[in-house]
RODO-2510 file (C-alpha; in nm, 4 decimals, decimal comma):
residues 329
     n   res          X          Y          Z
     1     x    -4,0984    -7,6703     6,5146
     2     x    -3,7443    -7,7888     6,3754
     3     x    -3,4489    -7,5424     6,4260
     4     x    -3,2394    -7,4676     6,1429
     5     x    -2,8895    -7,4999     6,1113
     6     x    -2,6827    -7,1839     6,2458
     7     x    -2,5461    -7,0637     5,8772
     8     x    -2,8982    -7,1222     5,6968
     9     x    -3,0802    -6,9049     5,9667
    10     x    -2,8345    -6,6179     5,9455
    11     x    -2,8194    -6,6304     5,5656
    12     x    -3,1936    -6,6020     5,5622
    13     x    -3,1984    -6,2885     5,6959
    14     x    -2,9076    -6,1208     5,5043
    15     x    -3,0331    -5,8009     5,3113
    16     x    -2,9479    -5,4572     5,2505
    17     x    -2,8820    -5,2171     5,5343
    18     x    -3,0324    -4,8243     5,5674
    19     x    -2,9340    -4,5881     5,8443
    20     x    -3,1035    -4,6958     6,1826
    21     x    -3,1709    -4,3306     6,2489
    22     x    -3,3808    -4,2830     5,9291
    23     x    -3,7153    -4,1842     5,9965
    24     x    -3,9413    -4,4902     5,9523
    25     x    -4,2287    -4,4883     5,6700
    26     x    -4,5729    -4,5602     5,8277
    27     x    -4,6658    -4,9195     5,7915
    28     x    -4,9673    -5,0656     5,8277
    29     x    -4,9074    -5,4267     5,8385
    30     x    -4,6267    -5,3630     6,1036
    31     x    -4,8919    -5,1931     6,3368
    32     x    -5,0969    -5,4269     6,2984
    33     x    -4,8848    -5,7103     6,3775
    34     x    -4,7515    -5,5251     6,6603
    35     x    -5,1258    -5,5499     6,7673
    36     x    -5,2239    -5,8537     6,7578
    37     x    -4,8974    -6,0782     6,7463
    38     x    -4,7564    -6,3249     6,7732
    39     x    -4,4184    -6,2099     6,9083
    40     x    -4,1761    -6,3737     6,6703
    41     x    -4,4250    -6,2715     6,3680
    42     x    -4,3916    -5,8893     6,4775
    43     x    -4,0407    -5,8971     6,5544
    44     x    -3,9685    -6,0508     6,1984
    45     x    -4,2179    -5,7770     6,0409
    46     x    -4,0453    -5,5093     6,2120
    47     x    -3,6701    -5,5969     6,1468
    48     x    -3,8004    -5,6457     5,7687
    49     x    -3,9871    -5,3379     5,7656
    50     x    -3,6393    -5,1672     5,8938
    51     x    -3,4310    -5,3451     5,6536
    52     x    -3,1839    -5,4566     5,9084
    53     x    -2,9938    -5,7737     5,8837
    54     x    -2,9463    -5,9313     6,1882
    55     x    -2,5722    -5,8887     6,1836
    56     x    -2,6091    -5,5026     6,2352
    57     x    -2,9401    -5,5275     6,4900
    58     x    -2,6557    -5,7216     6,7200
    59     x    -2,4032    -5,4449     6,6642
    60     x    -2,6686    -5,2066     6,7445
    61     x    -2,7553    -5,4020     7,0633
    62     x    -2,3595    -5,3874     7,1724
    63     x    -2,3854    -5,0076     7,1768
    64     x    -2,6760    -5,0611     7,4427
    65     x    -2,4187    -5,2646     7,6316
    66     x    -2,6579    -5,5953     7,5544
    67     x    -2,4909    -5,9144     7,4321
    68     x    -2,6881    -6,1784     7,2254
    69     x    -2,5561    -6,3863     6,9393
    70     x    -2,7135    -6,3754     6,5641
    71     x    -2,8314    -6,7350     6,6276
    72     x    -3,0305    -6,6387     6,8887
    73     x    -3,1705    -6,3465     6,7006
    74     x    -3,2335    -6,5981     6,4174
    75     x    -3,4429    -6,8366     6,6455
    76     x    -3,6526    -6,5376     6,8200
    77     x    -3,7789    -6,4521     6,5020
    78     x    -3,8501    -6,7595     6,3545
    79     x    -4,0321    -6,8673     6,7180
    80     x    -3,7769    -7,1236     6,7869
    81     x    -3,7270    -6,9945     7,1062
    82     x    -3,8389    -6,6977     7,2981
    83     x    -3,6288    -6,4687     7,5248
    84     x    -3,6113    -6,5359     7,8726
    85     x    -3,3213    -6,4413     8,0670
    86     x    -3,3068    -6,0897     8,1848
    87     x    -3,0313    -6,0158     7,9239
    88     x    -3,2674    -6,1373     7,6609
    89     x    -3,5336    -5,9217     7,7820
    90     x    -3,2842    -5,6139     7,7883
    91     x    -3,2286    -5,6963     7,4239
    92     x    -3,6079    -5,6999     7,3568
    93     x    -3,6482    -5,3499     7,5030
    94     x    -3,3263    -5,2024     7,3276
    95     x    -3,4519    -5,3522     7,0216
    96     x    -3,8027    -5,1514     7,0124
    97     x    -3,5893    -4,8404     7,0418
    98     x    -3,3204    -4,9484     6,7570
    99     x    -3,6386    -5,0597     6,5220
   100     x    -3,8220    -4,7511     6,5866
   101     x    -4,1281    -4,9146     6,7755
   102     x    -4,4002    -4,7800     7,0174
   103     x    -4,2446    -4,8833     7,3750
   104     x    -4,3164    -5,1950     7,5023
   105     x    -4,4938    -5,2905     7,1966
   106     x    -4,2507    -5,5968     7,1590
   107     x    -4,2544    -5,7010     7,5387
   108     x    -4,5858    -5,6943     7,5785
   109     x    -4,6236    -5,9340     7,3404
   110     x    -4,3939    -6,1404     7,5352
   111     x    -4,5777    -6,1036     7,8425
   112     x    -4,8734    -6,2340     7,7328
   113     x    -4,7368    -6,5834     7,7618
   114     x    -4,8699    -6,7620     7,4781
   115     x    -4,9142    -6,6437     7,1463
   116     x    -5,2808    -6,5793     7,1262
   117     x    -5,4777    -6,7786     6,8486
   118     x    -5,6512    -6,5385     6,5520
   119     x    -5,9714    -6,3676     6,6951
   120     x    -5,9011    -6,4592     7,0625
   121     x    -5,8631    -6,1617     7,2927
   122     x    -5,4917    -6,1488     7,4211
   123     x    -5,4678    -6,1996     7,7975
   124     x    -5,3825    -5,8497     8,0251
   125     x    -5,0989    -5,6684     7,8979
   126     x    -4,7450    -5,5866     8,0507
   127     x    -4,8415    -5,2089     8,0391
   128     x    -5,1903    -5,2492     8,2070
   129     x    -4,9927    -5,4455     8,4639
   130     x    -4,7296    -5,1794     8,4987
   131     x    -5,0285    -4,8947     8,5339
   132     x    -5,1894    -5,1259     8,7715
   133     x    -4,9109    -5,1070     9,0438
   134     x    -4,9078    -4,7779     8,9978
   135     x    -5,2369    -4,7165     9,0761
   136     x    -5,2265    -4,9845     9,3559
   137     x    -4,9762    -4,7693     9,4939
   138     x    -5,1998    -4,4523     9,5313
   139     x    -5,4825    -4,6582     9,6895
   140     x    -5,2621    -4,8110     9,9304
   141     x    -5,1386    -4,4640    10,0112
   142     x    -5,4750    -4,3568    10,0700
   143     x    -5,5521    -4,6285    10,3225
   144     x    -5,2415    -4,5468    10,5035
   145     x    -5,1434    -4,9059    10,4348
   146     x    -4,7484    -4,9736    10,4911
   147     x    -4,5336    -5,1764    10,2464
   148     x    -4,4801    -5,4230    10,5126
   149     x    -4,8226    -5,4932    10,6486
   150     x    -4,6605    -5,6916    10,9364
   151     x    -4,7886    -6,0527    10,8687
   152     x    -4,6550    -6,3447    10,6984
   153     x    -4,8333    -6,5678    10,5109
   154     x    -4,8654    -6,9394    10,6145
   155     x    -5,1149    -7,0272    10,3541
   156     x    -5,3442    -6,9033    10,0854
   157     x    -5,6406    -7,0939     9,9521
   158     x    -5,8616    -6,9165     9,6978
   159     x    -6,1600    -7,0286     9,4925
   160     x    -6,2670    -6,8332     9,1915
   161     x    -6,6029    -6,9039     9,0164
   162     x    -6,6827    -6,8604     8,6263
   163     x    -7,0344    -6,8236     8,5430
   164     x    -7,2874    -6,8981     8,3009
   165     x    -7,1517    -6,6320     8,0562
   166     x    -6,7940    -6,7424     8,1013
   167     x    -6,7264    -6,4341     8,3554
   168     x    -6,5319    -6,4222     8,6807
   169     x    -6,8184    -6,4381     8,8991
   170     x    -6,6145    -6,3941     9,2335
   171     x    -6,3327    -6,4895     9,4557
   172     x    -6,3048    -6,6369     9,8175
   173     x    -5,9884    -6,6105    10,0092
   174     x    -5,8959    -6,8032    10,3185
   175     x    -5,5590    -6,6829    10,4805
   176     x    -5,3594    -6,8194    10,7671
   177     x    -5,1317    -6,5478    10,8670
   178     x    -4,8374    -6,4672    11,1577
   179     x    -4,7402    -6,1494    11,2999
   180     x    -4,3982    -6,0600    11,2819
   181     x    -4,3947    -5,7094    11,4910
   182     x    -4,6875    -5,6077    11,7401
   183     x    -5,0097    -5,4259    11,7318
   184     x    -5,1052    -5,5426    11,4009
   185     x    -5,4846    -5,5469    11,3533
   186     x    -5,5829    -5,5419    10,9723
   187     x    -5,4996    -5,7093    10,6449
   188     x    -5,5111    -5,4960    10,2965
   189     x    -5,6938    -5,6830    10,0607
   190     x    -5,6034    -5,6158     9,6605
   191     x    -5,8500    -5,7572     9,3577
   192     x    -5,7519    -5,6964     8,9912
   193     x    -6,0797    -5,7688     8,7696
   194     x    -6,0521    -5,8500     8,4266
   195     x    -6,0328    -5,6172     8,1371
   196     x    -6,3682    -5,4330     8,1166
   197     x    -6,4683    -5,4887     8,4545
   198     x    -6,6402    -5,2132     8,6572
   199     x    -6,4657    -5,2238     9,0412
   200     x    -6,7255    -5,0142     9,1612
   201     x    -7,0128    -5,2444     9,1347
   202     x    -6,7852    -5,4990     9,3046
   203     x    -6,8523    -5,6109     9,6593
   204     x    -6,6490    -5,7209     9,9445
   205     x    -6,7686    -5,9505    10,2147
   206     x    -6,5919    -6,0067    10,5434
   207     x    -6,6937    -6,3833    10,5991
   208     x    -6,4931    -6,5335    10,8710
   209     x    -6,2936    -6,3230    11,1732
   210     x    -6,2643    -5,9992    11,0084
   211     x    -6,4794    -5,6806    10,9027
   212     x    -6,4998    -5,4875    10,5970
   213     x    -6,3355    -5,1120    10,6785
   214     x    -6,2698    -4,8775    10,3613
   215     x    -6,2579    -4,9775     9,9999
   216     x    -6,1133    -4,7919     9,7243
   217     x    -6,0969    -4,8796     9,3468
   218     x    -5,9701    -4,7610     9,0347
   219     x    -6,2226    -4,7803     8,7192
   220     x    -5,9560    -4,7516     8,4324
   221     x    -5,7256    -4,9940     8,5658
   222     x    -5,9995    -5,2556     8,7490
   223     x    -5,7902    -5,2352     9,0796
   224     x    -6,0063    -5,2622     9,4396
   225     x    -5,7979    -5,2819     9,7786
   226     x    -6,0111    -5,3062    10,0821
   227     x    -5,9631    -5,2813    10,4808
   228     x    -6,0326    -5,6275    10,6421
   229     x    -6,0527    -5,5417    11,0355
   230     x    -5,9513    -5,7708    11,2893
   231     x    -6,1120    -5,7688    11,6358
   232     x    -5,7886    -5,7965    11,8119
   233     x    -5,4210    -5,6801    11,8032
   234     x    -5,1866    -5,9248    11,7276
   235     x    -4,8404    -5,9530    11,8947
   236     x    -4,5641    -6,0620    11,7257
   237     x    -4,5539    -6,4959    11,6688
   238     x    -4,9272    -6,4981    11,6736
   239     x    -5,1293    -6,6828    11,3899
   240     x    -5,4275    -6,5662    11,2706
   241     x    -5,7116    -6,7140    11,0335
   242     x    -5,9522    -6,5098    10,8357
   243     x    -6,1868    -6,5037    10,4964
   244     x    -6,3228    -6,2601    10,3183
   245     x    -6,4562    -6,2549     9,9145
   246     x    -6,5193    -6,0083     9,6368
   247     x    -6,7897    -6,0677     9,4253
   248     x    -6,7338    -5,9243     9,0645
   249     x    -6,9110    -6,0581     8,7230
   250     x    -6,8998    -5,7384     8,5854
   251     x    -6,6414    -5,7836     8,3196
   252     x    -6,6481    -6,0088     7,9604
   253     x    -6,5376    -6,3676     7,9075
   254     x    -6,2642    -6,4776     8,1755
   255     x    -5,9731    -6,6636     8,0103
   256     x    -5,7353    -6,7060     8,3663
   257     x    -5,6757    -6,6270     8,7021
   258     x    -5,2934    -6,4985     8,8203
   259     x    -5,2012    -6,4186     9,1814
   260     x    -4,8677    -6,1990     9,2500
   261     x    -4,6635    -6,2429     9,5765
   262     x    -4,4036    -6,0138     9,6574
   263     x    -4,2312    -6,2150     9,9271
   264     x    -4,1445    -6,6008     9,9146
   265     x    -4,2877    -6,8545    10,2255
   266     x    -4,6012    -7,0180    10,2824
   267     x    -4,8146    -7,2620    10,0721
   268     x    -5,0891    -7,1478     9,7928
   269     x    -5,3831    -7,3312     9,6916
   270     x    -5,5885    -7,2339     9,3791
   271     x    -5,8886    -7,3585     9,2362
   272     x    -6,1214    -7,2639     8,9715
   273     x    -6,4988    -7,3958     8,9263
   274     x    -6,6961    -7,3654     8,6201
   275     x    -7,0649    -7,3705     8,5199
   276     x    -7,1313    -7,7258     8,4504
   277     x    -7,2988    -7,6704     8,1168
   278     x    -6,9899    -7,4096     8,0439
   279     x    -6,6852    -7,5988     8,0808
   280     x    -6,3092    -7,4841     7,9025
   281     x    -6,1726    -7,7576     7,6411
   282     x    -5,8165    -7,7387     7,8176
   283     x    -5,6778    -7,5597     8,1543
   284     x    -5,3262    -7,5083     8,2327
   285     x    -5,0786    -7,3504     8,5061
   286     x    -4,8234    -7,1013     8,4211
   287     x    -4,5889    -6,8792     8,6146
   288     x    -4,4181    -6,5562     8,5736
   289     x    -4,0869    -6,3935     8,7735
   290     x    -4,2306    -6,0814     8,7415
   291     x    -4,4970    -5,9033     8,4941
   292     x    -4,2361    -5,8038     8,2387
   293     x    -4,1197    -6,1593     8,1931
   294     x    -4,2581    -6,4255     7,9515
   295     x    -4,4527    -6,7105     8,1270
   296     x    -4,2992    -7,0477     8,1902
   297     x    -4,3882    -7,3299     8,3976
   298     x    -4,6682    -7,4370     8,1535
   299     x    -4,8163    -7,7500     8,3035
   300     x    -5,1883    -7,8998     8,1871
   301     x    -5,4089    -7,9429     8,4630
   302     x    -5,6931    -8,1770     8,4487
   303     x    -6,0867    -8,0832     8,5003
   304     x    -6,2501    -8,2685     8,7682
   305     x    -6,5707    -8,4266     8,6105
   306     x    -6,7959    -8,4220     8,9296
   307     x    -6,7252    -8,0711     9,0381
   308     x    -6,6159    -7,9046     8,7341
   309     x    -6,3060    -7,7711     8,8803
   310     x    -5,9428    -7,7440     8,8230
   311     x    -5,6571    -7,6758     9,0755
   312     x    -5,2839    -7,6034     9,1531
   313     x    -5,0866    -7,6009     9,5064
   314     x    -4,7663    -7,4539     9,5322
   315     x    -4,5927    -7,5914     9,8812
   316     x    -4,3898    -7,2727     9,9280
   317     x    -4,4415    -6,9616     9,7299
   318     x    -4,1559    -6,7715     9,5466
   319     x    -4,2043    -6,4320     9,4426
   320     x    -4,3444    -6,3678     9,1173
   321     x    -4,6794    -6,4501     8,9281
   322     x    -4,8674    -6,7887     8,9542
   323     x    -5,2232    -6,8719     8,7838
   324     x    -5,4244    -7,0617     8,5790
   325     x    -5,5749    -7,0445     8,2408
   326     x    -5,8114    -7,2168     8,0559
   327     x    -5,9332    -7,2092     7,6441
   328     x    -6,3013    -7,2070     7,5460
   329     x    -6,2260    -7,3504     7,2121
***
């Protein structure tokens, strides 16, 4: 959208200021927009509900040690720009407290990336990702899995299948790794199903150069972890190839697949294949520096006509999240 001038943008929000500590009256309209988004509409509604001009919002932010210009605040509530820098994300979190909003209510809308269209379910929320991280730590502890599994990723190729109900039916992963310490004899795989999935009905398949060991899952978050046992103990410097799959199909309509990486290095390729009678209208690539960060790097991806698939290739991984999203129309 076209940018307003600085003076017009600031003047448009000038209003009388109440005491920021005054208890806010219930506001059903605000609650609704905080639930569905988009971010800039929710931010504008929250500021209007509290009756704070942007200059006062900026003043209160400074008391939190956060420096953001009035013009930036105005652009954010217009939708002309979105907070992306770490300082900007700190400002969003501080504003939740200043405007007496539920914790993570604004940052969640940012983490969902694209503003969801009316009637379209939002992407997995920031809060759900944080909760999944906590569950993952517990499940890994149950498997006695160290944070450093002793393997570096040289290459990872994943194939995701979307079925006739537009659901994620399964994922196959082909790993090329190198051991950086002696004695490594397993890999712990992590799978996070779509909202509404049933992890106890999922099936882990060891496809090549490995066998399935212990499997743990958490129903509330849809997180599943599984041991893939090697038939050899690797020495430092040894390379190894193995392949496994997760059969799912337990959730509803799928709209994206994302993969998180805690370490940089190696190549990553992701391919999503759709049922030939149920194809999306468009697909795109996205990245996030973290679960709390807004999405960036959006790039439209062509859908191959013959094989009904779309893919991305990252020549060298960076820490963070990379994925493919699609719209059903």
